SERO-4910 file (N, C-alpha, C, O; in steps of 0.05 Angstrom, whole numbers):
BEGIN
 pado doro    nc1    nc2    nc3   cac1   cac2   cac3    cc1    cc2    cc3    oc1    oc2    oc3
  Unk    A  -3503   2651    776  -3516   2648    751  -3497   2652    728  -3483   2672    728
  Unk    A  -3495   2634    709  -3478   2638    686  -3493   2655    666  -3517   2652    662
  Unk    A  -3479   2673    653  -3492   2691    634  -3479   2688    607  -3454   2688    604
  Unk    A  -3496   2685    587  -3486   2684    559  -3480   2712    549  -3498   2729    550
  Unk    A  -3457   2717    539  -3450   2743    529  -3445   2741    499  -3428   2726    490
  Unk    A  -3460   2756    484  -3458   2755    455  -3442   2779    445  -3448   2802    454
  Unk    A  -3424   2776    428  -3410   2798    415  -3422   2800    387  -3416   2783    370
  Unk    A  -3438   2821    382  -3451   2823    357  -3431   2829    335  -3411   2843    339
  Unk    A  -3436   2818    311  -3419   2824    288  -3434   2837    266  -3425   2837    243
  Unk    A  -3458   2848    272  -3474   2860    252  -3464   2888    245  -3450   2901    262
  Unk    A  -3470   2898    222  -3464   2925    214  -3435   2931    208  -3427   2954    211
  Unk    A  -3420   2911    201  -3392   2916    195  -3388   2925    167  -3378   2910    150
  Unk    A  -3396   2950    161  -3396   2958    134  -3382   2985    130  -3388   3000    111
  Unk    A  -3363   2991    147  -3349   3016    145  -3327   3013    124  -3304   3006    130
  Unk    A  -3334   3018     99  -3316   3016     76  -3302   2989     76  -3278   2987     72
  Unk    A  -3317   2967     81  -3306   2941     80  -3291   2932    104  -3279   2910    105
  Unk    A  -3290   2949    124  -3274   2943    148  -3288   2921    164  -3312   2917    163
  Unk    A  -3272   2905    179  -3283   2885    196  -3283   2894    225  -3287   2878    243
  Unk    A  -3279   2920    229  -3279   2931    256  -3300   2953    258  -3303   2970    240
  Unk    A  -3316   2952    279  -3337   2972    282  -3324   2999    288  -3301   3001    297
  Unk    A  -3339   3021    283  -3328   3048    283  -3321   3057    311  -3302   3073    315
  Unk    A  -3336   3048    331  -3333   3058    359  -3330   3035    378  -3347   3017    379
  Unk    A  -3309   3036    394  -3305   3015    414  -3288   3025    437  -3274   3046    435
  Unk    A  -3289   3010    459  -3272   3015    482  -3256   2990    488  -3268   2968    489
  Unk    A  -3230   2992    492  -3214   2969    496  -3201   2970    524  -3183   2986    529
  Unk    A  -3209   2952    541  -3197   2949    568  -3194   2975    582  -3172   2981    593
  Unk    A  -3215   2991    583  -3213   3018    595  -3218   3016    625  -3235   3001    635
  Unk    A  -3203   3032    640  -3209   3037    668  -3219   3066    670  -3205   3084    661
  Unk    A  -3242   3069    681  -3255   3095    682  -3258   3104    711  -3267   3089    728
  Unk    A  -3249   3129    717  -3249   3138    745  -3253   3168    745  -3247   3182    727
  Unk    A  -3264   3177    768  -3266   3206    774  -3247   3210    798  -3253   3201    820
  Unk    A  -3225   3224    794  -3204   3227    814  -3195   3199    822  -3185   3184    806
  Unk    A  -3199   3192    847  -3190   3165    857  -3213   3145    858  -3209   3122    865
  Unk    A  -3237   3154    850  -3260   3135    851  -3263   3121    825  -3270   3132    805
  Unk    A  -3257   3095    826  -3257   3078    802  -3286   3069    797  -3299   3058    814
  Unk    A  -3296   3073    772  -3323   3065    765  -3322   3039    750  -3340   3022    754
  Unk    A  -3303   3034    733  -3301   3010    718  -3271   3004    712  -3255   3022    709
  Unk    A  -3265   2978    712  -3237   2969    706  -3238   2948    684  -3255   2931    683
  Unk    A  -3219   2951    665  -3215   2931    644  -3242   2926    629  -3249   2903    624
  Unk    A  -3256   2948    623  -3282   2946    610  -3278   2948    580  -3265   2967    570
  Unk    A  -3289   2929    565  -3288   2930    536  -3316   2928    524  -3332   2911    532
  Unk    A  -3322   2946    506  -3348   2944    491  -3343   2951    462  -3324   2967    456
  Unk    A  -3359   2940    445  -3358   2947    417  -3386   2954    407  -3404   2939    412
  Unk    A  -3389   2977    395  -3415   2986    386  -3420   2977    358  -3405   2986    340
  Unk    A  -3439   2959    353  -3443   2950    325  -3451   2973    307  -3468   2989    314
  Unk    A  -3438   2975    284  -3446   2995    264  -3475   2993    256  -3485   2970    254
  Unk    A  -3488   3016    252  -3516   3017    243  -3535   3004    263  -3556   2995    255
  Unk    A  -3527   3003    288  -3545   2992    309  -3558   3014    324  -3549   3037    323
  Unk    A  -3579   3007    339  -3590   3025    360  -3583   3010    386  -3598   2993    395
  Unk    A  -3560   3017    397  -3550   3004    421  -3559   3019    445  -3558   3044    447
  Unk    A  -3570   3004    465  -3579   3017    489  -3564   3004    513  -3561   2980    514
  Unk    A  -3554   3021    530  -3539   3013    554  -3558   3014    578  -3570   3035    583
  Unk    A  -3561   2992    592  -3579   2991    615  -3564   2981    640  -3542   2969    637
  Unk    A  -3576   2986    663  -3564   2976    688  -3574   2993    711  -3586   3014    707
  Unk    A  -3568   2984    736  -3577   2999    759  -3562   3025    762  -3542   3030    749
  Unk    A  -3573   3042    779  -3559   3068    785  -3530   3063    793  -3524   3044    808
  Unk    A  -3513   3081    784  -3485   3081    792  -3469   3057    783  -3449   3050    795
  Unk    A  -3479   3044    761  -3464   3021    751  -3444   3028    730  -3428   3011    722
  Unk    A  -3444   3053    721  -3424   3062    701  -3435   3068    674  -3420   3071    655
  Unk    A  -3462   3069    670  -3474   3073    644  -3465   3100    632  -3454   3101    610
  Unk    A  -3471   3121    647  -3465   3148    637  -3435   3153    635  -3425   3167    618
  Unk    A  -3420   3141    653  -3390   3143    653  -3379   3130    627  -3362   3142    615
  Unk    A  -3390   3107    620  -3381   3094    595  -3388   3112    571  -3372   3115    553
  Unk    A  -3412   3124    571  -3420   3141    549  -3401   3165    547  -3394   3173    525
  Unk    A  -3394   3176    569  -3375   3199    570  -3348   3191    558  -3336   3207    544
  Unk    A  -3339   3167    564  -3314   3158    553  -3316   3154    523  -3298   3161    508
  Unk    A  -3338   3142    514  -3342   3137    485  -3344   3163    469  -3338   3164    446
  Unk    A  -3352   3185    483  -3356   3211    469  -3332   3229    472  -3333   3252    462
  Unk    A  -3311   3220    485  -3286   3236    489  -3288   3256    512  -3269   3271    516
  Unk    A  -3310   3256    527  -3312   3274    549  -3296   3265    574  -3289   3281    591
  Unk    A  -3291   3239    575  -3276   3228    598  -3253   3211    587  -3258   3193    572
  Unk    A  -3229   3218    594  -3206   3202    585  -3201   3178    603  -3199   3182    627
  Unk    A  -3200   3154    592  -3194   3131    609  -3167   3134    623  -3148   3144    611
  Unk    A  -3165   3125    648  -3139   3124    661  -3122   3101    651  -3098   3102    653
  Unk    A  -3135   3081    640  -3121   3059    626  -3138   3050    603  -3162   3055    602
  Unk    A  -3126   3037    583  -3140   3028    559  -3145   3051    540  -3134   3073    543
  Unk    A  -3162   3046    520  -3166   3067    499  -3194   3064    487  -3206   3042    486
  Unk    A  -3204   3087    477  -3229   3088    462  -3221   3093    433  -3205   3112    428
  Unk    A  -3231   3077    414  -3224   3080    386  -3248   3089    370  -3271   3080    373
  Unk    A  -3243   3109    353  -3263   3119    334  -3251   3117    306  -3230   3130    301
  Unk    A  -3263   3101    289  -3252   3096    262  -3223   3087    263  -3207   3096    247
  Unk    A  -3216   3070    283  -3190   3059    285  -3169   3077    298  -3146   3069    301
  Unk    A  -3177   3101    306  -3158   3120    319  -3165   3124    348  -3189   3124    355
  Unk    A  -3145   3128    365  -3150   3135    393  -3165   3161    393  -3154   3181    383
  Unk    A  -3188   3162    405  -3205   3186    402  -3193   3211    414  -3197   3233    404
  Unk    A  -3177   3208    436  -3164   3232    447  -3143   3244    429  -3136   3267    432
  Unk    A  -3133   3228    409  -3112   3238    391  -3123   3253    367  -3108   3264    352
  Unk    A  -3150   3252    364  -3162   3264    340  -3169   3293    345  -3176   3301    368
  Unk    A  -3168   3310    324  -3177   3338    327  -3206   3339    336  -3223   3323    327
  Unk    A  -3212   3358    353  -3239   3360    365  -3261   3363    343  -3282   3351    345
  Unk    A  -3255   3380    323  -3275   3384    302  -3280   3359    286  -3302   3354    277
  Unk    A  -3259   3343    281  -3262   3318    266  -3280   3299    282  -3298   3286    270
  Unk    A  -3276   3298    308  -3293   3281    325  -3322   3291    324  -3341   3275    321
  Unk    A  -3325   3317    326  -3352   3329    326  -3367   3326    300  -3391   3327    300
  Unk    A  -3353   3322    278  -3366   3317    253  -3374   3288    249  -3389   3280    231
  Unk    A  -3363   3271    267  -3369   3242    265  -3387   3233    287  -3403   3214    283
  Unk    A  -3385   3245    311  -3399   3235    335  -3412   3258    349  -3399   3277    357
  Unk    A  -3439   3256    353  -3453   3276    368  -3461   3265    395  -3465   3241    399
  Unk    A  -3465   3283    414  -3471   3275    442  -3493   3293    453  -3493   3317    451
  Unk    A  -3513   3280    465  -3533   3293    481  -3527   3286    510  -3533   3263    519
  Unk    A  -3514   3304    526  -3507   3297    554  -3532   3294    571  -3554   3302    564
  Unk    A  -3527   3284    595  -3549   3280    614  -3560   3307    624  -3584   3310    626
  Unk    A  -3543   3325    630  -3551   3352    639  -3537   3373    622  -3513   3374    619
  Unk    A  -3554   3389    609  -3544   3410    591  -3553   3437    601  -3577   3440    608
  Unk    A  -3536   3457    600  -3543   3484    609  -3539   3503    585  -3517   3505    575
  Unk    A  -3560   3516    577  -3559   3535    555  -3548   3562    564  -3553   3570    587
  Unk    A  -3534   3577    547  -3526   3604    554  -3550   3622    560  -3571   3618    548
  Unk    A  -3547   3641    577  -3569   3659    583  -3577   3674    558  -3561   3683    543
  Unk    A  -3604   3678    555  -3614   3695    534  -3611   3684    506  -3612   3699    487
  Unk    A  -3608   3658    503  -3605   3646    476  -3632   3635    467  -3647   3624    483
  Unk    A  -3639   3640    442  -3664   3629    431  -3661   3600    423  -3639   3590    420
  Unk    A  -3684   3588    419  -3684   3560    410  -3669   3556    384  -3652   3539    381
  Unk    A  -3676   3573    364  -3664   3571    338  -3633   3575    339  -3618   3561    325
  Unk    A  -3624   3594    356  -3596   3598    358  -3582   3575    372  -3559   3567    363
  Unk    A  -3594   3563    392  -3582   3540    405  -3580   3516    386  -3559   3503    384
  Unk    A  -3601   3510    372  -3601   3488    352  -3580   3494    331  -3567   3475    321
  Unk    A  -3577   3519    323  -3558   3527    303  -3529   3521    311  -3512   3517    294
  Unk    A  -3524   3520    338  -3497   3514    347  -3489   3485    340  -3465   3478    340
  Unk    A  -3508   3468    333  -3502   3442    324  -3487   3442    297  -3475   3422    290
  Unk    A  -3488   3464    283  -3474   3466    257  -3446   3475    260  -3431   3477    240
  Unk    A  -3437   3481    284  -3410   3492    289  -3388   3474    277  -3369   3484    264
  Unk    A  -3389   3447    280  -3368   3430    269  -3365   3432    239  -3344   3425    228
  Unk    A  -3386   3442    225  -3385   3443    196  -3376   3471    186  -3374   3476    162
  Unk    A  -3371   3489    205  -3362   3516    198  -3332   3517    196  -3318   3500    206
  Unk    A  -3322   3537    183  -3293   3541    180  -3287   3569    170  -3306   3585    165
  Unk    A  -3262   3574    165  -3254   3601    155  -3266   3606    128  -3275   3628    122
  Unk    A  -3268   3585    112  -3278   3589     85  -3307   3580     82  -3318   3582     60
  Unk    A  -3319   3571    104  -3347   3562    102  -3362   3573    126  -3360   3564    148
  Unk    A  -3378   3594    121  -3394   3606    142  -3423   3595    139  -3428   3576    124
  Unk    A  -3442   3608    153  -3470   3599    153  -3481   3599    124  -3477   3618    109
  Unk    A  -3495   3577    118  -3505   3574     91  -3534   3567     91  -3546   3562    111
  Unk    A  -3546   3567     67  -3574   3558     64  -3577   3529     73  -3598   3522     84
  Unk    A  -3557   3513     69  -3558   3485     78  -3559   3483    108  -3574   3467    119
  Unk    A  -3543   3500    122  -3544   3500    151  -3572   3508    160  -3583   3495    179
  Unk    A  -3584   3528    148  -3610   3537    156  -3631   3515    151  -3649   3511    168
  Unk    A  -3628   3501    129  -3647   3479    123  -3645   3457    144  -3665   3446    154
  Unk    A  -3620   3450    151  -3616   3428    171  -3627   3436    198  -3640   3420    212
  Unk    A  -3623   3461    206  -3633   3471    232  -3663   3469    232  -3675   3460    252
  Unk    A  -3676   3479    211  -3705   3479    211  -3716   3450    210  -3736   3445    224
  Unk    A  -3703   3433    196  -3712   3405    195  -3708   3391    222  -3725   3375    230
  Unk    A  -3686   3397    236  -3681   3385    262  -3702   3394    282  -3711   3378    299
  Unk    A  -3710   3420    281  -3731   3430    299  -3758   3418    292  -3774   3412    310
  Unk    A  -3763   3414    266  -3788   3402    258  -3790   3373    268  -3811   3365    279
  Unk    A  -3768   3358    265  -3768   3330    273  -3773   3327    303  -3785   3307    312
  Unk    A  -3764   3345    319  -3766   3343    348  -3790   3359    359  -3794   3360    383
  Unk    A  -3806   3371    341  -3830   3384    350  -3826   3411    364  -3843   3419    380
  Unk    A  -3804   3425    357  -3799   3451    370  -3797   3473    350  -3788   3495    356
  Unk    A  -3806   3468    325  -3804   3489    304  -3819   3514    312  -3810   3536    305
  Unk    A  -3842   3511    325  -3857   3535    333  -3845   3550    356  -3854   3572    363
  Unk    A  -3824   3539    368  -3811   3552    391  -3785   3567    383  -3771   3577    400
  Unk    A  -3780   3569    357  -3754   3580    348  -3747   3606    359  -3723   3611    364
  Unk    A  -3766   3624    363  -3760   3651    373  -3761   3653    404  -3755   3675    415
  Unk    A  -3768   3632    417  -3770   3632    446  -3743   3630    459  -3724   3618    447
  Unk    A  -3740   3641    483  -3715   3637    498  -3715   3609    511  -3736   3601    522
  Unk    A  -3693   3596    510  -3691   3569    521  -3698   3568    550  -3711   3549    560
  Unk    A  -3689   3588    565  -3694   3587    594  -3723   3593    602  -3729   3592    626
  Unk    A  -3740   3599    582  -3768   3602    588  -3784   3576    584  -3808   3575    591
  Unk    A  -3771   3556    574  -3785   3531    566  -3788   3512    590  -3774   3514    609
  Unk    A  -3807   3493    587  -3809   3472    607  -3786   3452    604  -3772   3453    584
  Unk    A  -3783   3435    623  -3761   3416    622  -3763   3398    598  -3743   3392    585
  Unk    A  -3787   3389    591  -3791   3372    568  -3785   3386    542  -3773   3375    524
  Unk    A  -3794   3412    540  -3788   3427    516  -3758   3431    513  -3747   3429    491
  Unk    A  -3744   3438    535  -3715   3441    533  -3701   3416    524  -3682   3417    508
  Unk    A  -3710   3393    534  -3698   3368    526  -3700   3364    496  -3681   3355    483
  Unk    A  -3724   3370    485  -3727   3366    456  -3710   3386    440  -3701   3379    418
  Unk    A  -3706   3410    451  -3688   3429    438  -3660   3419    437  -3646   3421    416
  Unk    A  -3650   3407    459  -3623   3396    459  -3620   3373    440  -3600   3370    427
  Unk    A  -3641   3357    437  -3641   3335    418  -3639   3346    390  -3625   3336    372
  Unk    A  -3654   3368    385  -3654   3381    359  -3625   3391    352  -3616   3388    329
  Unk    A  -3611   3402    372  -3584   3411    367  -3566   3388    360  -3549   3390    342
  Unk    A  -3569   3365    374  -3553   3342    368  -3559   3332    339  -3541   3323    325
  Unk    A  -3585   3333    331  -3592   3324    304  -3579   3343    283  -3570   3334    262
  Unk    A  -3579   3369    289  -3568   3388    270  -3539   3384    265  -3528   3393    245
  Unk    A  -3525   3370    283  -3497   3365    280  -3492   3345    257  -3471   3344    245
  Unk    A  -3513   3329    250  -3513   3311    228  -3489   3292    228  -3474   3290    208
  Unk    A  -3486   3278    250  -3464   3259    252  -3474   3231    247  -3497   3225    253
  Unk    A  -3457   3213    236  -3466   3186    232  -3469   3170    258  -3483   3150    259
  Unk    A  -3455   3179    280  -3458   3167    306  -3470   3187    325  -3461   3210    326
  Unk    A  -3490   3179    340  -3503   3197    359  -3506   3183    386  -3518   3161    387
  Unk    A  -3496   3196    407  -3497   3185    434  -3516   3202    450  -3514   3226    450
  Unk    A  -3534   3189    465  -3554   3203    480  -3555   3192    509  -3560   3168    513
  Unk    A  -3551   3209    528  -3551   3201    556  -3578   3208    568  -3584   3231    574
  Unk    A  -3594   3187    572  -3621   3190    583  -3638   3211    568  -3646   3231    579
  Unk    A  -3642   3206    542  -3656   3227    525  -3685   3231    533  -3697   3251    524
  Unk    A  -3697   3213    548  -3726   3216    556  -3729   3229    583  -3752   3231    593
  Unk    A  -3708   3239    595  -3710   3253    620  -3728   3277    618  -3727   3292    598
  Unk    A  -3745   3282    638  -3764   3304    639  -3788   3302    621  -3805   3319    622
  Unk    A  -3789   3280    605  -3811   3278    586  -3834   3261    597  -3829   3242    611
  Unk    A  -3859   3269    590  -3881   3252    597  -3882   3228    578  -3866   3227    559
  Unk    A  -3900   3209    583  -3899   3184    569  -3902   3188    539  -3889   3174    523
  Unk    A  -3920   3206    531  -3924   3211    502  -3899   3221    489  -3891   3211    467
  Unk    A  -3885   3240    502  -3861   3251    490  -3837   3232    492  -3819   3233    475
  Unk    A  -3837   3215    512  -3817   3194    513  -3819   3176    488  -3799   3170    475
  Unk    A  -3843   3167    482  -3847   3150    459  -3840   3166    433  -3828   3154    415
  Unk    A  -3847   3191    432  -3841   3207    408  -3811   3208    404  -3801   3205    381
  Unk    A  -3796   3213    425  -3766   3215    423  -3755   3188    415  -3737   3187    397
  Unk    A  -3764   3166    427  -3754   3140    420  -3762   3132    391  -3746   3118    377
  Unk    A  -3786   3139    383  -3793   3135    355  -3775   3150    336  -3767   3139    315
  Unk    A  -3768   3174    344  -3750   3190    327  -3722   3176    326  -3710   3175    304
  Unk    A  -3713   3166    349  -3687   3152    349  -3688   3128    330  -3670   3122    315
  Unk    A  -3711   3113    332  -3714   3089    314  -3714   3098    285  -3703   3083    268
  Unk    A  -3726   3120    279  -3727   3130    251  -3699   3138    242  -3691   3131    219
  Unk    A  -3683   3151    259  -3656   3159    252  -3639   3134    246  -3623   3134    228
  Unk    A  -3644   3113    262  -3629   3088    258  -3638   3073    233  -3622   3065    217
  Unk    A  -3665   3069    230  -3675   3052    209  -3675   3066    182  -3668   3053    161
  Unk    A  -3682   3092    181  -3686   3105    155  -3661   3122    147  -3657   3126    123
  Unk    A  -3646   3131    166  -3622   3147    159  -3596   3132    163  -3575   3142    155
  Unk    A  -3598   3108    174  -3574   3091    177  -3554   3101    198  -3531   3093    197
  Unk    A  -3563   3117    217  -3545   3127    238  -3541   3105    259  -3559   3089    264
  Unk    A  -3517   3105    271  -3512   3088    294  -3518   3104    319  -3507   3126    323
  Unk    A  -3536   3094    335  -3544   3107    360  -3535   3091    384  -3536   3067    384
  Unk    A  -3526   3106    405  -3520   3093    430  -3535   3110    451  -3530   3134    454
  Unk    A  -3552   3097    467  -3568   3112    487  -3566   3098    514  -3565   3074    516
  Unk    A  -3566   3114    535  -3570   3104    562  -3599   3108    569  -3610   3130    567
  Unk    A  -3613   3087    577  -3641   3088    585  -3644   3075    612  -3631   3055    618
  Unk    A  -3663   3086    628  -3669   3073    654  -3692   3053    651  -3693   3034    666
  Unk    A  -3710   3058    632  -3733   3041    629  -3726   3016    612  -3721   3018    588
  Unk    A  -3725   2993    625  -3716   2968    612  -3736   2960    590  -3727   2949    570
  Unk    A  -3761   2965    594  -3781   2958    573  -3778   2975    548  -3781   2965    526
  Unk    A  -3772   3001    552  -3766   3018    529  -3741   3008    515  -3740   3007    490
  Unk    A  -3721   3001    530  -3696   2991    519  -3701   2966    502  -3691   2963    480
  Unk    A  -3716   2947    514  -3721   2922    500  -3738   2926    475  -3735   2911    456
  Unk    A  -3755   2946    475  -3773   2950    452  -3757   2964    429  -3762   2957    406
  Unk    A  -3740   2982    435  -3727   2998    414  -3699   2989    406  -3691   2993    383
  Unk    A  -3684   2978    424  -3656   2971    418  -3654   2948    398  -3670   2929    399
  Unk    A  -3634   2950    381  -3626   2927    366  -3603   2912    380  -3599   2888    375
  Unk    A  -3589   2926    397  -3567   2914    412  -3568   2925    440  -3570   2949    444
  Unk    A  -3567   2908    460  -3569   2916    488  -3544   2909    502  -3533   2887    499
  Unk    A  -3534   2928    519  -3511   2923    536  -3521   2926    565  -3529   2948    573
  Unk    A  -3519   2905    581  -3528   2906    609  -3503   2907    626  -3485   2890    626
  Unk    A  -3501   2929    642  -3479   2934    660  -3487   2930    689  -3510   2934    697
  Unk    A  -3468   2921    705  -3471   2921    734  -3443   2924    746  -3425   2909    740
  Unk    A  -3441   2943    764  -3416   2949    778  -3392   2951    759  -3370   2941    764
  Unk    A  -3397   2966    737  -3375   2972    718  -3366   2949    700  -3345   2951    688
  Unk    A  -3382   2928    698  -3375   2906    680  -3399   2898    663  -3422   2902    671
  Unk    A  -3393   2887    640  -3414   2878    622  -3424   2851    631  -3408   2831    632
  Unk    A  -3449   2849    639  -3461   2824    647  -3471   2808    623  -3467   2784    622
  Unk    A  -3483   2822    604  -3492   2809    580  -3496   2830    558  -3501   2853    564
  Unk    A  -3493   2821    533  -3499   2839    511  -3509   2822    487  -3502   2799    484
  Unk    A  -3525   2836    470  -3536   2822    447  -3564   2833    441  -3573   2852    454
  Unk    A  -3578   2821    422  -3606   2829    416  -3623   2825    440  -3620   2804    454
  Unk    A  -3642   2843    446  -3659   2840    470  -3673   2813    472  -3675   2802    493
  Unk    A  -3683   2803    449  -3697   2777    449  -3680   2755    459  -3690   2735    470
  Unk    A  -3654   2757    455  -3635   2736    462  -3626   2737    491  -3620   2716    503
  Unk    A  -3625   2760    503  -3612   2762    529  -3631   2771    552  -3625   2766    575
  Unk    A  -3654   2783    546  -3671   2793    568  -3688   2770    578  -3707   2761    566
  Unk    A  -3679   2760    601  -3693   2739    615  -3698   2747    644  -3687   2766    654
  Unk    A  -3716   2732    658  -3721   2737    686  -3695   2735    702  -3690   2750    721
  Unk    A  -3678   2715    695  -3653   2711    709  -3634   2735    705  -3621   2743    724
  Unk    A  -3633   2745    681  -3615   2768    676  -3625   2793    691  -3609   2807    703
  Unk    A  -3651   2798    691  -3662   2821    705  -3656   2819    735  -3649   2839    748
  Unk    A  -3658   2795    746  -3653   2792    775  -3623   2795    780  -3615   2807    801
  Unk    A  -3606   2785    762  -3577   2788    766  -3568   2817    764  -3551   2826    780
  Unk    A  -3579   2831    745  -3570   2859    740  -3583   2879    759  -3570   2896    770
  Unk    A  -3610   2876    763  -3625   2896    778  -3633   2886    806  -3643   2902    822
  Unk    A  -3630   2860    811  -3640   2849    836  -3670   2849    838  -3681   2851    860
  Unk    A  -3683   2846    816  -3713   2848    815  -3724   2821    805  -3717   2812    783
  Unk    A  -3741   2809    821  -3756   2785    813  -3778   2794    793  -3791   2814    798
  Unk    A  -3781   2779    772  -3800   2787    751  -3807   2763    733  -3796   2741    736
  Unk    A  -3826   2768    716  -3831   2751    693  -3824   2767    668  -3828   2791    668
  Unk    A  -3815   2753    648  -3811   2765    622  -3830   2753    602  -3828   2729    597
  Unk    A  -3848   2769    591  -3868   2759    572  -3864   2773    546  -3847   2791    543
  Unk    A  -3879   2765    526  -3877   2778    500  -3895   2803    499  -3919   2802    506
  Unk    A  -3883   2825    490  -3898   2850    487  -3919   2845    465  -3912   2838    443
  Unk    A  -3945   2849    472  -3966   2843    452  -3965   2862    428  -3977   2855    407
  Unk    A  -3952   2885    430  -3951   2904    408  -3927   2898    389  -3930   2901    365
  Unk    A  -3904   2890    401  -3880   2889    385  -3867   2861    385  -3850   2856    368
  Unk    A  -3875   2844    403  -3863   2817    405  -3836   2818    419  -3823   2797    421
  Unk    A  -3828   2841    429  -3803   2843    444  -3807   2836    473  -3830   2834    482
  Unk    A  -3785   2831    488  -3788   2823    516  -3801   2846    532  -3795   2869    529
  Unk    A  -3819   2838    550  -3833   2856    568  -3830   2847    596  -3838   2825    603
  Unk    A  -3817   2863    613  -3811   2856    640  -3835   2863    658  -3843   2887    659
  Unk    A  -3845   2843    672  -3868   2847    691  -3857   2841    719  -3854   2818    726
  Unk    A  -3853   2862    735  -3842   2857    762  -3861   2840    779  -3886   2841    776
  Unk    A  -3849   2823    796  -3866   2807    814  -3881   2825    833  -3871   2847    840
  Unk    A  -3904   2816    842  -3920   2832    860  -3905   2835    887  -3887   2820    894
  Unk    A  -3912   2856    902  -3898   2863    927  -3898   2839    946  -3877   2833    957
  Unk    A  -3921   2826    949  -3921   2803    968  -3904   2780    959  -3891   2767    975
  Unk    A  -3904   2775    933  -3887   2753    923  -3857   2760    927  -3841   2742    935
  Unk    A  -3850   2785    923  -3822   2793    928  -3815   2791    957  -3793   2784    964
  Unk    A  -3834   2798    975  -3829   2797   1003  -3826   2768   1012  -3808   2762   1028
  Unk    A  -3842   2750   1001  -3840   2721   1009  -3813   2711    999  -3800   2695   1013
  Unk    A  -3805   2719    975  -3779   2709    965  -3756   2719    982  -3737   2704    987
  Unk    A  -3758   2744    992  -3737   2755   1008  -3735   2740   1035  -3713   2734   1045
  Unk    A  -3758   2734   1046  -3759   2718   1072  -3747   2691   1067  -3731   2681   1084
  Unk    A  -3754   2678   1045  -3743   2652   1039  -3713   2652   1035  -3700   2633   1043
  Unk    A  -3703   2673   1023  -3674   2675   1019  -3659   2678   1045  -3638   2666   1049
  Unk    A  -3671   2695   1063  -3658   2698   1089  -3658   2672   1105  -3638   2665   1117
  Unk    A  -3680   2657   1104  -3682   2632   1118  -3662   2612   1107  -3650   2597   1123
  Unk    A  -3659   2611   1081  -3640   2592   1069  -3612   2599   1077  -3595   2581   1082
  Unk    A  -3606   2625   1078  -3579   2634   1086  -3573   2626   1115  -3551   2616   1121
  Unk    A  -3593   2630   1132  -3589   2623   1161  -3586   2593   1164  -3571   2584   1181
  Unk    A  -3601   2577   1149  -3600   2548   1151  -3573   2537   1142  -3564   2516   1152
  Unk    A  -3561   2551   1124  -3535   2541   1114  -3512   2549   1133  -3489   2543   1127
***
């Protein structure tokens, strides 16, 4: 199947620059000797809500780790504002780019308010300690994520969903123009998944932040993303606005799932409807028969 790949050019407004703020150029990503992706290039459109999708172990979270400076490419480079991200001072990166990792562990005995307050660390210095502005940002971040009433609670006493919202609050308190989130809806029930994604949309639309998220739910990705990157086996299969690239053929190519793609009655965005079990079974039998006949 041939796949149309779009390179978005929206959001190029970084002080008149024609280059987006965050990109990866021909990176090879590996853990020890296990290569996850080779010669992978992506460009994150400025002021977009970019979502990375793909099957398990395709390199989604690995790419996000590279974009956030947590993983150094063995080849190629990640650029932030035109500079190789590994060459930049850690605090400068932290004032520009925030990250919500897939798995976060809080220090023992820390309260919610104290953990969220750690998001203000990049803004501290020898001549600038905790301020009224820091306190305001922390309280607002907790309010936005629905954890304001938990401020005095210990993080390790909370449910998985509550902890996830606390970590998101800490990322918000960092107040970076770019925010990377690795599976931000993990541990959340459907209501809180939508709440978190609505919050992400608000940060993008009303505050002008550039967001990059890894999501497993393709329908959530298609509903909320302005720019979608579909990965398979460490390579970009397609990218662009969800309306332009999410088709039944793409879903089958990337996920191996037969489906129909219809219009979401609420948003008009693509909605993936998996084929029924019997239809998928018949298709699998037909594919085997065709292979044997050839």
